[in-house]
Structure formats: structure tokens, C-alpha cells
C-alpha positions, 0 to 999 in steps of 0.5 A: 500500500502506498504511503500518503504524501506528507504535508510540508511545513513552513520553516521560519527562523527568528532574527536572533537564530538567523544572526547566529547562523551567519556566524557559523563557519563552513562546513558546519553551516552547510550541515545546519542549513540542510538540517533546517531545510529537512525540518520542512518535510519531517519536523520530528526526525530520528534523533530529535528530542523534546527539551525537558519541561518545554515545548521546544525540540532539539536537533543535533548537527555536530557540536551545534544544536538547533532549537525549534518549536512545531505548530501543528495547526498551521504546519510551521516550524519556528527555529528559535536558537542555533548555537554550540551545545554548551551555549545554546541552552542558556536562558531557555 
């Protein structure tokens, strides 16, 4: 039986996350962009985890983390924060 096509999510990146993205060196930048683009097709990829005590999700890309939320009602993924794992969770 054929699988039903999945809905595509709209990915939005907050200005602070976009600013952080601009400062990330290659080849990490290409990896992270690929992960963000992939969230449009699957916002809950294997390896993504929900942050404890929060509605936010976390996706890994090497030493970097992408923190985002999913709005099922309007099929939107909102990228909130991008940064190295030691720094990205501060203030969450």
C-alpha cells in the first residue's frame, strides 16, 4: 500500500537564530542549513528530542544544536536558537 504524501511545513527562523547562523563557519553551516531545510518535510526526525519541561525540540548537527518549536495547526516550524551545545541552552 502506498504511503500518503506528507504535508510540508513552513520553516521560519527568528532574527536572533538567523544572526547566529551567519556566524557559523563552513562546513558546519552547510550541515545546519540542510538540517533546517529537512525540518520542512519531517519536523520530528530520528534523533530529535523534546527539551525537558518545554515545548521546544532539539536537533543535533555536530557540536551545534538547533532549537525549534512545531505548530501543528498551521504546519510551521519556528527555529528559535542555533548555537554550540554548551551555549545554546542558556536562558531557555
